[in-house]
DOMAR-492271 format. One line per 5 residues: number of its first residue (from 1); their letters; for each residue x, y, z of N, C-alpha, C. Coordinates in Angstrom, 1 decimal, padded with zeros to 4 digits. Each point is the difference from the previous one (the first is absolute). Example, Ala and Ser with C-alpha at 12.3 -4.5 7.8 and 13.67 -1.06 7.14 Angstrom:
<recs>
1> AS> 013.2 -005.7 007.8 -000.9 001.2 000.0 000.9 001.2 000.0  -000.4 001.1 -000.7 000.9 001.1 000.0 -000.8 001.1 000.8
</recs>
This chain:
<recs>
1> XXXXX> -066.0 -190.3 -062.2 000.7 -000.3 001.2 001.4 000.0 -000.1  001.0 000.8 001.1 001.4 -000.1 000.3 -000.4 -000.7 000.8  001.3 -001.2 000.0 -000.5 -000.9 001.1 002.0 000.8 000.8  -000.8 000.3 001.5 001.4 000.5 001.1 000.2 -001.3 001.0  000.8 -000.5 000.6 000.5 -000.1 000.9 -000.8 -000.7 000.6
6> XXXXX> -000.6 -000.7 000.5 -001.2 000.4 001.1 -001.6 -000.4 -000.8  -000.2 000.8 -000.8 -001.2 000.2 -000.5 000.2 001.4 -001.9  -001.6 -000.3 -000.1 000.0 001.1 -001.0 000.0 001.4 000.2  000.6 000.9 -000.6 -000.4 001.2 -000.4 -001.3 000.3 -000.3  -001.0 000.5 000.8 -001.5 000.4 -000.6 -000.1 000.7 -001.0
11> XXXXX> -000.3 000.1 -000.6 -001.1 000.7 -001.1 -001.4 000.2 -000.3  -000.4 001.1 -000.8 -001.3 -000.3 000.1 -000.5 -000.6 -000.7  -001.9 -000.2 000.4 -000.7 -000.6 -000.4 000.1 -001.7 000.2  000.7 -000.5 001.1 000.1 -001.1 001.0 000.2 000.1 001.2  -000.5 -001.4 000.3 -000.3 -000.8 001.0 001.3 -000.5 001.1
16> XXXXX> 000.6 001.2 001.5 001.3 -001.6 000.3 -001.0 000.2 001.6  001.6 -001.0 000.0 -000.1 -000.3 001.7 001.0 000.9 000.9  000.1 -000.2 000.9 001.4 000.4 000.4 000.5 -000.6 001.8  000.9 -001.3 -000.1 000.0 000.1 001.3 000.3 -000.2 000.9  -000.9 000.5 001.4 001.2 001.1 001.3 -001.1 -001.1 001.2
21> XXXXX> 000.9 -000.2 000.9 -000.2 -000.8 001.1 -000.5 000.3 000.5  -000.5 001.9 000.3 -000.3 001.0 000.4 -001.2 000.7 -000.2  -000.3 000.3 -000.2 -001.1 001.1 -001.1 000.4 001.3 000.2  -000.3 000.2 001.3 000.4 001.5 000.2 001.7 000.6 -000.9  000.5 -000.8 -000.4 001.3 000.5 -001.1 -000.6 001.0 -000.8
26> XXXXX> -001.1 -000.7 -000.8 -000.5 000.5 -001.3 -000.3 001.8 000.6  -000.2 000.1 000.8 -000.4 001.6 000.3 001.3 000.5 000.2  001.3 000.0 000.2 001.2 000.7 -001.0 -000.3 000.1 -001.1  000.5 -001.2 -000.7 -000.2 000.0 -001.6 -001.5 001.2 -000.6  -001.0 -000.1 000.9 -001.0 000.4 -000.7 000.5 001.3 000.3
31> XXXXX> 000.3 000.6 000.9 000.2 001.7 000.4 000.8 000.3 -000.8  001.1 -000.1 -000.5 001.1 000.0 -001.1 -001.2 -000.1 -001.3  -001.1 -000.7 000.0 -000.8 000.0 -001.9 -000.6 001.8 000.4  000.1 000.2 000.8 -000.9 001.1 000.7 000.4 001.4 -000.4  001.9 -000.3 -000.4 000.1 001.7 -001.1 -000.4 -000.6 -001.6
36> XXXXX> -000.3 -000.2 -000.3 000.0 000.0 -001.1 -001.8 000.6 -000.1  -000.1 001.0 -000.2 -001.7 000.5 000.3 -000.4 000.1 -000.7  000.3 -000.7 -001.9 -000.7 000.1 -001.2 -001.0 -001.6 000.2  000.3 -001.2 000.6 -000.6 -001.0 000.3 -000.8 -000.1 000.8  -001.2 -000.3 000.3 -001.1 -000.2 000.8 000.6 -001.6 001.2
41> XXXXX> -000.2 -000.2 000.8 000.3 -001.3 000.9 -001.5 000.0 000.6  -000.1 -001.6 -000.2 -001.6 -000.4 000.8 000.7 -001.0 001.1  -000.3 000.1 000.9 000.3 -001.2 000.7 -001.1 -001.1 001.0  000.4 -000.6 000.3 -001.3 -000.8 000.5 001.0 -000.4 001.2  -000.7 000.0 000.9 001.5 -000.2 001.3 -000.7 -000.4 001.1
46> XXXXX> 000.9 -001.3 001.1 -001.0 -000.6 000.5 000.0 000.9 001.6  000.9 001.3 -000.3 -000.1 000.7 001.4 -001.0 001.9 -000.1  -000.3 -000.5 001.4 -001.8 001.7 -000.6 001.1 001.2 -000.6  -000.2 000.4 000.1 000.2 001.7 -000.9 001.0 001.0 001.7  -000.8 -000.4 001.4 001.1 000.6 000.8 001.4 -000.4 000.2
51> XXXXX> 000.3 -002.0 -000.5 001.3 -000.3 000.5 000.6 000.2 -001.7  -000.8 000.1 -001.2 000.9 000.5 -001.2 001.1 001.0 000.2  -000.8 000.8 001.0 000.2 001.6 000.4 001.8 000.1 000.2  -000.3 -000.9 001.3 002.0 -000.4 -000.2 001.0 -000.4 -000.7  -001.0 -000.4 -001.5 001.3 -000.5 -000.6 -000.3 000.8 -001.5
56> XXXXX> -000.9 000.8 -000.2 -000.2 000.3 -001.1 -000.4 001.3 -000.1  -000.7 000.8 -001.0 000.0 001.5 000.1 -001.6 -000.6 -001.2  -000.9 -000.5 001.1 -001.7 -000.2 -000.7 -000.6 000.9 -001.1  001.2 001.0 000.4 -001.6 002.0 -000.7 000.4 -001.1 -002.0  001.3 -000.4 -000.1 000.8 -000.4 -001.5 -000.5 -000.6 -000.1
61> XXXXX> -000.8 -001.7 000.5 -000.7 -001.2 -000.2 -001.4 000.0 000.2  -000.6 -001.1 -001.3 -001.6 -000.1 000.0 000.1 -001.3 001.2  000.0 000.1 000.8 000.0 -001.5 000.8 -001.5 -000.3 000.9  000.2 -001.5 000.3 -001.1 -000.3 000.1 000.8 -001.3 001.2  -001.4 -000.2 001.5 000.8 -000.8 000.8 -001.1 -001.6 -000.8
66> XXXXX> 000.8 -000.1 000.1 -000.8 -002.1 -000.3 -000.5 -000.9 001.4  -001.4 001.0 000.8 -000.2 -000.8 001.0 -001.6 -000.3 -000.2  -000.2 -001.5 001.1 -001.3 000.2 -000.3 -000.8 000.8 001.1  000.3 001.2 000.4 -000.6 001.0 000.4 -000.6 001.2 -000.5  -001.3 000.7 000.1 -000.1 000.7 -000.3 000.0 001.2 000.1
71> XXXXX> 001.2 000.8 -000.4 000.6 000.9 000.1 000.1 000.6 -000.9  000.4 001.3 000.0 000.2 000.8 -001.0 001.6 000.2 -000.3  000.5 -000.1 -001.1 000.8 -000.3 -000.9 000.2 -001.9 000.2  -001.1 -000.5 000.7 000.8 -001.1 -000.5 -001.3 -001.0 -001.0  001.0 -000.7 -000.6 -000.7 -000.8 -001.0 -000.3 -001.6 000.4
76> XXXXX> -000.7 -000.6 000.2 -000.5 -001.6 -000.3 000.7 -001.5 -001.0  000.7 -000.3 000.7 001.0 -000.8 -000.9 -000.3 -000.8 -001.2  -001.0 000.5 -000.1 -000.2 -001.3 -001.3 000.6 000.7 -001.1  000.1 -001.1 -001.1 000.8 000.0 -000.6 -000.3 000.6 -001.7  -001.8 000.3 000.0 -000.3 000.2 -001.1 -000.2 001.6 000.6
81> XXXXX> -000.4 000.4 000.7 000.0 001.5 001.1 001.5 001.0 -000.5  000.9 -001.0 000.4 001.7 000.0 -000.3 000.2 000.0 -001.6  -000.3 -000.3 -000.8 000.4 -000.1 -001.4 -001.1 000.9 -000.5  -001.3 000.3 000.4 -000.7 001.3 -001.0 001.2 001.4 000.8  000.0 000.0 000.6 000.4 000.8 000.8 001.6 000.6 -001.2
86> XXXXX> 000.7 -000.9 -000.4 001.2 000.3 -000.5 -000.3 -000.3 -001.0  -001.1 -000.6 -000.8 -000.2 000.0 -001.8 -000.3 001.2 000.2  -000.9 000.4 000.5 -000.8 002.3 000.1 001.6 000.3 000.0  000.9 -000.1 000.0 001.0 001.1 000.3 000.7 -000.4 -001.2  000.5 -001.2 -000.6 001.1 000.1 -000.6 000.0 000.6 -001.9
91> XXXXX> -001.4 000.2 -000.2 000.0 001.5 -000.8 -000.4 001.2 -000.2  000.3 000.2 001.4 000.5 001.7 000.5 001.2 000.0 000.6  000.8 000.8 -000.1 001.2 000.5 000.2 000.6 -001.1 -000.2  001.5 -000.1 000.7 000.8 -001.3 000.0 000.7 -000.2 001.4  000.8 -000.9 000.1 000.7 000.1 000.9 000.2 -001.7 000.6
96> XXXXX> -000.3 000.2 001.5 000.3 -001.4 000.3 -000.5 -000.4 001.2  -000.5 -001.3 000.5 -001.2 -000.8 001.1 000.2 -000.9 000.6  000.5 000.3 001.3 000.4 -001.1 001.0 -001.0 -000.5 000.8  -000.2 -001.6 -000.1 -001.3 -000.4 000.6 000.7 -001.0 001.1  000.0 000.3 001.4 000.4 -000.7 000.8 -000.9 -001.2 000.4
101> XXXXX> 000.6 -001.0 001.1 -000.8 -000.9 000.5 -000.8 -001.2 -001.4  000.8 -000.6 -001.1 -000.1 -000.7 -000.4 -000.3 -001.1 000.6  000.9 -000.3 001.2 -000.2 -001.3 001.0 -001.1 -000.1 000.4  -000.6 001.0 000.8 -001.5 000.8 000.2 -001.0 -001.4 -000.5  000.2 001.4 -001.6 -001.2 -000.8 -001.1 -000.1 -001.4 -000.1
106> XXXXX> 001.1 -000.1 -000.4 -000.1 -001.8 000.4 -000.1 -000.6 000.5  -000.1 000.0 001.8 -000.7 -000.2 000.6 -001.8 -000.5 000.6  000.0 001.8 -000.7 -001.3 000.2 -000.3 -001.0 -001.0 -000.8  000.8 000.3 -001.3 -001.0 -000.6 -002.0 000.8 -001.1 000.5  000.8 -000.4 000.0 000.8 -001.2 -000.2 001.1 -000.2 -001.9
111> XXXXX> 000.5 -000.5 000.2 001.8 -000.4 -001.1 -001.0 001.1 -001.3  -001.2 -000.9 -000.1 -000.5 -000.1 -001.7 -000.6 001.4 -000.3  -000.7 000.3 001.1 -000.9 001.7 -000.5 001.4 000.8 000.1  001.2 -000.1 000.8 000.8 001.3 000.0 000.8 -000.5 -001.5  000.3 -000.8 -000.4 000.4 -000.1 -001.3 -000.8 000.5 -001.2
116> XXXXX> -000.8 -000.6 000.1 -001.1 000.5 -000.7 000.4 001.8 -000.1  -000.3 000.4 001.0 000.0 001.6 000.3 001.5 000.6 -000.8  000.8 -000.5 000.6 001.0 -000.1 -000.3 000.8 000.3 -001.8  -000.7 -001.4 -000.8 -000.6 000.5 -001.5 -000.6 001.1 -000.6  -001.1 000.2 000.7 -000.9 000.4 -000.3 000.4 001.5 000.0
121> XXXXX> 001.1 000.4 001.4 000.9 001.3 -000.2 000.8 000.1 -000.9  000.2 -000.5 -000.7 001.8 -000.3 -000.6 000.2 000.3 -001.4  -002.2 -000.7 -000.6 -000.3 -000.2 -001.3 -000.4 002.0 -000.4  -000.5 000.8 001.5 -000.8 001.4 000.1 000.9 000.9 000.2  001.1 -000.8 000.1 001.6 001.1 000.4 001.0 000.0 -001.8
126> XXXXX> -000.3 -000.9 -000.3 000.4 -000.5 -001.5 000.2 001.7 -000.5  001.4 000.6 -001.0 -000.6 000.7 -000.5 -000.2 001.4 000.3  000.0 000.1 001.6 -000.4 001.7 000.3 001.1 000.0 000.9  000.0 001.6 000.3 001.5 000.2 000.8 -000.3 000.0 001.5  -000.3 -000.8 -000.3 000.1 -000.3 002.3 000.7 -001.4 000.0
131> XXXXX> 000.4 -000.1 001.4 000.7 -001.0 000.7 -000.7 -000.7 001.1  000.1 -001.6 000.5 -000.7 000.0 001.3 000.7 -000.9 000.1  000.7 -000.1 001.5 000.3 -000.6 001.0 -000.2 -000.6 001.0  000.1 -000.6 000.0 -000.9 -001.6 001.7 001.7 -000.2 000.7  000.4 000.6 000.9 000.4 -000.3 001.2 -000.3 -001.2 000.0
136> XXXXX> 000.4 -001.1 001.0 000.1 -001.2 -000.2 001.1 -000.8 001.4  -000.4 -000.5 000.2 000.3 -000.9 001.7 000.7 -001.6 -001.1  000.2 -000.3 -000.3 000.1 -001.3 -001.1 000.3 -001.3 001.3  000.5 000.6 001.2 000.1 -001.6 000.8 -001.3 -000.1 000.0  -000.9 000.6 -000.3 -002.1 -000.1 000.8 -000.2 -001.1 -001.1
141> XXXXX> 000.7 000.3 -001.3 -001.2 -000.8 -001.1 001.1 -001.5 -000.6  -001.0 -001.0 000.0 -000.2 -000.7 000.1 000.8 -000.2 -001.8  001.3 -000.8 -000.4 001.2 000.1 -000.7 -000.7 000.0 -001.6  -000.8 -001.0 -000.5 -000.7 000.0 -001.4 -000.7 000.9 -000.3  -000.6 000.8 000.9 -000.9 001.0 -000.1 000.4 001.4 -000.1
146> XXXXX> 001.1 000.0 000.1 000.8 001.0 000.3 000.4 000.1 -001.5  000.8 -001.1 -000.4 000.9 000.0 -001.1 -001.5 000.2 -001.3  -001.4 -000.2 000.5 -000.4 000.5 -000.9 -000.9 001.4 -000.3  000.2 000.4 001.6 000.1 001.4 -000.5 001.0 001.1 000.0  001.0 -000.4 -000.4 001.7 000.5 -000.6 -000.5 -000.2 -001.2
151> XXXXX> -000.6 -001.0 -000.5 -000.4 000.1 -001.9 -000.8 000.9 000.2  -001.1 000.7 001.1 -000.3 000.8 -000.9 000.6 001.6 000.9  000.7 -000.5 000.9 000.0 001.9 000.7 001.6 -000.1 000.0  001.1 000.0 -000.4 001.5 -000.5 000.3 000.6 000.8 001.3  001.1 000.1 000.4 000.4 000.3 001.4 000.7 001.2 -000.7
156> XXXXX> -000.1 001.4 000.4 000.6 001.4 -000.1 001.4 -000.6 000.7  000.9 000.6 -000.7 001.1 001.0 000.7 -000.4 000.8 000.9  -000.2 000.3 000.7 -000.1 001.1 000.9 000.7 000.1 001.6  000.1 -001.2 000.7 000.6 000.0 001.1 000.7 000.2 -000.1  001.3 000.3 -000.5 001.3 000.6 -000.2 -000.4 001.0 000.0
161> XXXXX> -001.0 000.4 -000.9 -000.3 001.5 000.2 -000.5 000.9 000.9  -000.4 -000.7 000.7 -000.5 000.6 001.4 001.2 000.3 000.7  000.9 -001.5 000.2 001.5 000.7 000.6 000.8 000.5 -000.1  -000.5 000.6 -000.9 001.2 001.7 -000.7 -001.0 000.6 -000.4  -000.9 000.4 000.8 -001.1 001.1 -000.3 -000.3 001.2 001.3
166> XXXXX> 001.5 000.0 000.9 -000.5 000.9 001.3 000.0 001.2 -000.8  -000.5 000.6 000.8 -000.4 001.5 -000.2 000.9 000.9 001.4  001.4 000.8 -001.3 000.6 001.0 000.9 -000.2 001.6 -000.4  -000.4 000.6 000.9 -000.3 001.9 -000.4 001.0 000.2 000.9  000.7 001.3 -000.9 001.3 000.5 001.2 -000.6 002.0 000.2
171> XXXXX> 000.2 000.4 000.7 000.4 000.9 000.2 000.7 000.6 001.1  000.0 000.7 000.6 001.1 000.7 000.9 -000.4 -000.6 001.4  -001.0 -000.5 000.2 -000.8 -000.4 001.6 -000.5 -001.4 -000.3  -000.5 -000.5 -000.6 -000.5 -001.8 -001.0 000.2 -000.4 -000.8  000.1 -001.3 000.5 -000.4 -001.5 -000.8 -000.3 -000.5 000.5
176> XXXXX> -001.4 -000.8 -001.5 -000.7 -000.8 000.7 000.2 -001.3 -001.0  000.5 -000.5 001.0 -000.2 -001.7 -000.8 -000.8 -001.1 000.2  -000.3 -000.9 -000.6 -001.2 -000.6 -000.3 000.8 -001.7 -000.3  000.1 -001.0 001.1 000.6 -001.0 -000.9 -002.0 -001.0 000.4  -000.1 -000.7 -001.7 -001.0 -001.4 000.2 -000.7 -000.3 001.5
181> XXXXX> 000.7 -000.9 000.8 -000.1 -000.5 001.1 -000.1 000.7 001.2  000.5 000.9 000.0 000.1 000.8 000.9 -000.9 001.4 000.6  -000.2 000.4 001.2 -000.5 001.2 000.3 000.2 001.2 -000.5  -000.7 001.4 -000.7 000.7 000.9 -000.2 001.2 001.0 000.7  001.2 -000.2 -000.4 000.9 000.7 000.8 000.4 001.5 -000.1
186> XXXXX> -000.4 000.8 000.6 000.8 000.8 -000.3 001.2 001.2 001.1  000.7 000.2 -001.1 001.8 -000.2 000.6 -000.5 001.3 000.0  000.4 001.3 001.8 -000.4 001.2 000.3 001.6 000.4 000.0  001.0 000.7 -001.1 000.7 000.6 000.1 000.5 000.8 001.0  -001.3 001.2 -000.4 000.3 001.3 000.9 -000.7 -000.1 001.8
191> XXXXX> -000.7 -000.9 000.4 -000.2 000.0 001.7 000.7 -000.9 000.5  000.1 -001.2 -000.9 000.9 -000.8 000.9 000.4 -000.6 -001.1  001.1 000.0 -000.5 001.0 -001.1 -001.0 000.5 -001.3 000.5  -000.7 -000.6 -001.1 000.4 -001.4 -000.4 -001.0 -000.8 001.0  -001.4 000.9 000.7 -000.9 -000.8 000.6 -001.1 -000.3 -000.9
196> XXXXX> -000.4 -001.3 -000.3 -000.8 -000.8 -000.7 -001.6 000.4 001.0  -001.2 000.2 -001.3 -001.3 000.6 001.3 -000.4 -001.5 -001.0  -000.5 -000.4 000.5 -001.0 -001.3 -000.6 -001.5 -000.1 000.4  -000.7 000.4 -000.8 -001.4 -000.1 000.3 -000.2 -001.6 000.1  -001.0 000.2 001.2 -000.4 -001.7 000.9 -001.3 000.3 -000.6
201> XXXXX> 000.1 -001.0 000.8 -002.0 -000.8 000.0 -000.6 -000.1 001.2  -000.6 000.1 000.2 -000.4 -001.0 001.0 -000.9 -000.8 000.4  -000.3 -001.2 000.8 -000.6 -001.2 -000.3 -001.2 -000.1 -001.2  -000.8 001.5 000.1 -001.3 -000.8 -000.4 000.1 000.4 -001.9  002.0 000.7 -000.3 -000.1 000.2 -001.2 000.5 001.3 -000.4
206> XXXXX> -000.7 000.8 000.6 -000.4 001.4 -000.4 002.0 001.1 000.6  -000.4 001.0 -000.6 001.7 -000.1 -000.1 000.1 001.2 000.8  000.8 000.1 001.0 000.7 000.7 001.1 000.2 001.4 -000.5  -000.1 001.4 000.4 000.4 001.7 -000.9 001.5 -000.1 001.4  000.9 000.5 -001.6 001.4 000.3 000.6 000.1 001.2 -000.2
211> XXXXX> 000.9 000.7 000.7 000.6 001.5 -000.3 000.6 000.2 -001.2  000.0 000.7 -001.3 000.9 000.1 -001.0 001.1 001.0 -000.1  000.9 000.0 -000.7 000.4 001.2 -000.4 -000.7 001.4 -000.2  000.4 001.0 000.2 -000.7 000.9 -000.6 000.4 000.4 -001.2  -000.8 000.3 -001.1 000.9 000.4 -001.4 000.0 001.5 -000.6
216> XXXXX> 001.4 000.6 000.8 000.3 001.3 -000.6 -000.6 000.6 -001.3  -000.2 001.3 -000.1 -000.3 000.4 -001.0 001.6 -000.6 -001.3  000.9 000.2 000.8 001.1 000.1 -000.9 000.2 -001.5 -000.6  -000.3 000.2 -000.9 000.4 -001.8 -000.4 -001.6 -001.0 -000.8  -000.9 001.2 000.3 -001.4 -000.4 000.6 -001.1 -000.3 -002.0
221> XXXXX> 000.0 -001.7 -000.3 -000.5 000.0 -001.1 -001.1 -000.8 000.3  -001.1 000.5 -001.8 -000.7 -001.1 000.0 000.1 -001.1 000.5  000.8 -000.9 -000.8 001.0 -001.2 000.2 000.0 -000.4 002.0  000.7 000.7 000.3 000.0 000.0 001.8 -001.4 000.1 000.6  -001.0 001.4 -001.0 -001.0 000.0 001.0 -001.0 -002.1 -000.3
226> XXXXX> -000.3 -000.6 -001.3 -000.5 -000.8 -000.5 000.7 -001.2 001.6  000.8 000.1 000.0 000.7 -001.6 000.7 -000.5 001.0 001.6  000.4 000.9 000.3 -001.2 -000.3 001.0 -000.8 000.3 000.7  -001.2 000.7 -001.0 -001.4 -001.0 000.0 000.2 -001.5 000.0  000.3 -000.2 -000.4 000.0 -001.5 -000.5 000.0 -000.8 001.5
231> XXXXX> 001.8 000.6 000.6 000.1 -000.4 001.5 -001.2 000.2 001.1  -000.3 000.9 -000.7 -001.3 000.3 001.3 -001.2 -001.0 -000.5  -000.4 000.2 -001.3 -000.9 -000.8 -000.2 000.1 -001.7 000.2  001.6 000.1 000.4 000.1 -001.8 000.2 -000.3 -000.2 002.0  000.4 001.3 000.1 -000.6 -000.3 001.4 -001.7 000.4 000.3
236> XXXXX> -000.7 -000.2 -000.6 -001.3 000.8 000.3 -000.4 000.9 -000.3  000.7 001.3 -000.1 -000.5 001.2 000.2 -001.0 000.7 -001.4  -001.2 000.3 000.1 -000.3 000.5 -000.8 000.6 001.6 -000.3  001.3 000.4 -000.8 000.3 001.1 -000.5 -000.5 000.3 -001.7  -001.1 -000.2 000.1 -000.7 000.8 -001.0 000.2 001.7 -000.5
241> XXXXX> -000.5 000.3 001.6 000.6 001.9 -000.4 001.4 000.2 -001.2  000.9 -000.7 000.8 001.8 000.4 -000.8 -000.6 -000.4 -001.2  -000.8 -000.5 -000.9 000.2 -000.8 -001.0 000.0 001.1 -001.6  -000.6 001.2 001.2 -000.6 000.8 -001.9 001.9 000.2 000.1  000.4 000.5 001.0 001.7 000.4 -000.3 001.2 -001.0 -000.4
246> XXXXX> -001.0 -000.5 -000.9 001.3 -001.0 -001.2 -000.5 001.2 -001.2  -000.8 000.2 -000.4 -000.7 001.3 -001.1 000.4 000.6 000.0  000.8 000.6 001.5 -000.1 001.9 -000.1 001.7 000.1 -000.9  000.1 001.2 -000.7 001.4 -000.2 -000.6 000.4 000.8 000.7  -000.4 001.3 001.0 001.3 000.7 000.7 000.4 -000.9 001.1
251> XXXXX> 001.4 -000.4 000.1 000.6 -000.8 001.0 -000.4 000.8 001.5  000.2 001.4 000.6 000.1 000.0 000.8 -001.5 -000.1 000.9  -001.2 000.0 -000.7 -001.4 000.0 -000.2 -000.4 -001.9 000.7  001.0 -000.3 -000.8 -000.3 -001.5 000.1 000.2 -000.8 001.4  001.2 000.8 -000.2 001.0 -000.7 001.7 -001.1 000.7 001.2
256> XXXXX> -000.8 000.9 000.1 -000.5 001.1 000.7 -001.4 -001.2 000.3  -000.6 -000.9 -000.9 -001.3 -000.6 000.2 000.9 -001.3 000.8  000.7 -000.6 -000.7 000.8 -001.1 000.5 000.1 000.3 001.6  000.8 001.4 000.4 000.3 000.2 001.3 -001.1 -000.2 001.0  -000.8 000.9 -000.6 -001.6 -000.1 001.2 -000.2 -001.3 -000.2
261> XXXXX> -000.1 -001.0 -000.9 -000.7 -001.1 000.1 001.2 -001.0 001.0  001.3 000.3 -000.4 001.2 -000.5 000.8 -000.6 000.3 001.5  -000.7 001.2 000.3 000.3 000.1 001.8 -001.4 -000.6 000.4  -000.9 -000.5 -000.9 -000.9 -000.8 000.4 000.5 -001.9 000.5  000.1 000.0 -001.4 001.3 -001.2 000.2 000.7 -000.5 001.7
266> XXXXX> 000.9 000.7 000.1 000.8 000.0 001.0 -001.0 000.5 001.6  -000.7 000.6 -000.5 -001.3 000.1 001.4 -000.5 -001.4 000.4  -000.6 -000.4 -001.2 -001.1 -001.6 000.2 001.5 -000.7 000.3  000.9 -000.4 -000.3 001.4 -001.1 000.3 000.1 000.4 001.9  000.0 001.3 000.0 000.3 000.0 002.0 -001.5 000.0 000.7
271> XXXXX> -001.1 -000.1 -000.5 -001.4 000.0 -000.1 000.2 -001.8 000.2  000.1 -000.3 -000.8 000.0 -002.2 000.1 000.8 -000.1 001.0  001.8 000.5 -000.2 000.5 -000.7 001.6 -000.8 000.3 000.9  -000.4 001.2 000.2 -000.6 000.5 001.3 -001.3 -001.2 000.4  -000.8 -000.6 -001.0 -001.0 -000.6 000.0 000.1 -001.3 -000.3
276> XXXXX> 001.4 -000.5 -000.1 000.3 -001.4 000.0 000.4 -000.5 001.8  000.7 000.9 -000.1 000.0 000.2 001.8 -000.4 000.0 001.4  -001.1 000.5 -000.3 -000.9 000.0 000.9 -002.0 -001.1 -000.7  001.0 -001.0 -000.8 -001.2 -000.9 -001.1 -000.2 -001.1 001.0  000.8 -000.8 000.8 -000.8 -000.1 001.3 -001.0 000.2 000.7
281> XXXXX> -000.2 001.1 000.5 -001.1 001.3 000.7 -001.1 000.1 -000.7  000.1 -000.6 -001.2 -001.1 000.8 -000.7 -001.3 -001.3 -000.8  -000.7 000.0 -000.5 -000.8 -001.0 -001.1 000.6 -000.7 -000.9  -000.4 -001.4 -001.0 000.9 000.2 -000.6 -000.9 000.7 -000.9  -001.2 000.5 -000.5 -001.0 000.8 -000.8 000.3 001.7 -000.1
286> XXXXX> 001.0 -000.3 001.3 -000.1 002.0 000.4 001.4 -000.2 -001.2  000.9 -001.0 000.3 001.4 000.2 -000.5 -000.1 -000.3 -001.6  -001.0 -000.7 -000.4 -000.1 -000.2 -001.7 -000.6 001.2 -000.2  -000.8 001.5 000.4 -000.6 000.2 -000.3 001.2 001.8 000.1  000.1 -000.3 000.3 001.2 001.1 000.5 001.1 -000.2 -001.3
291> XXXXX> 000.9 -001.0 000.0 000.5 -000.5 -000.8 -000.4 000.8 -001.5  -000.8 -001.0 000.0 -000.9 000.7 -001.3 000.0 001.7 -000.3  -000.2 000.5 001.0 -000.2 001.4 000.1 001.0 000.9 -000.4  001.5 -000.3 000.6 001.3 -000.2 -000.4 000.2 -000.3 -000.7  000.0 -000.9 -001.0 000.6 -000.2 -001.2 -000.9 000.9 -001.1
296> XXXXX> -001.5 000.3 000.6 -000.1 000.8 -001.3 -000.1 001.6 000.3  001.2 000.2 000.9 000.3 001.4 000.3 -001.2 001.1 000.2  -001.5 -000.6 000.0 -001.0 000.8 000.7 -000.3 000.0 001.5  -000.3 000.8 000.6 -000.6 000.5 001.4 002.1 -000.3 000.6  000.6 000.1 -000.3 001.3 000.1 000.6 000.1 000.6 002.3
301> XXXXX> -000.9 001.7 -000.5 -000.5 000.4 001.0 -000.5 -000.7 001.2  -001.0 -000.5 -001.2 -000.8 -000.7 001.2 000.6 -001.4 001.1  000.9 -000.5 -001.1 000.6 -001.8 000.4 000.8 000.6 000.9  000.8 001.2 -000.1 000.6 000.5 001.1 -000.6 000.2 001.7  -001.4 001.2 -000.4 -000.2 000.2 001.4 -000.6 -001.2 000.8
306> XXXXX> -000.4 -000.9 -001.0 -000.6 -001.6 000.7 001.3 -000.6 000.4  001.3 -000.5 -000.4 001.0 -000.3 000.5 000.6 000.6 001.6  000.1 001.4 -000.4 000.2 000.6 001.3 -001.0 -000.4 001.2  -001.5 000.2 000.2 -000.6 -000.3 000.3 000.0 -001.4 000.6  000.5 -000.6 -000.6 000.0 -001.8 000.6 000.9 000.0 001.7
</recs>
């Protein structure tokens, strides 16, 4: 291992911790790792999939929600089940494994059990083509136990990397920048120069829909489209219909498919704005159901008709 200021550079076949006061910061770094399509990423998250959509492209990650709930995509926070899933992947592919919620696992199973789990994983990953990372909040742990943990999984130097890994994509109309601890901001130079559009969330944590700048054919590219799809997903929109455009070689045809979905998205934004304006006059069930259908981009005609009749 090569020591850098603040920690070690990550190497294959080893286990690491990352000191983060806010575990959500790991998603900015993880999003950057997704650019390497050759590595498999396995994520054990404390966030359900619908919340992960706000941060990363979940279609590129094998992710499990550590939860005691029995639901699709959830995994019981059992040390044995987590260890089994990890070891079952170590001799296939190569890549990165991120395990969130170590603090919670300690509260559930105790210091000694979690340390034994860490040691088992350390031995299993040795001489494989995988790296394993545990994001932690050091203030939660007893200093003596933390020192024992670091002997098995030293601190990785990724925090500074997260700060440096802002994403910026340019064409004539759009720059997308993401700061690690801030909502996504789209600088819309075509429609309103210099204005920042922020993807806000409601009190329940669900993202609000935002109208984004149209992407013209001139300057249209697969990388720009990928970022737009990710923006839409982070708003909770089901835009799977546009994904085939990423594999269409003819640029004009790809843009036509994108444009058709873009129109649905813009209509969905307008419908949700109308829905929010009259939210106090409908039931919570009706509001939730309508929001869900709007984000699925299905039944927009029925939603529009229903809203007009209210």
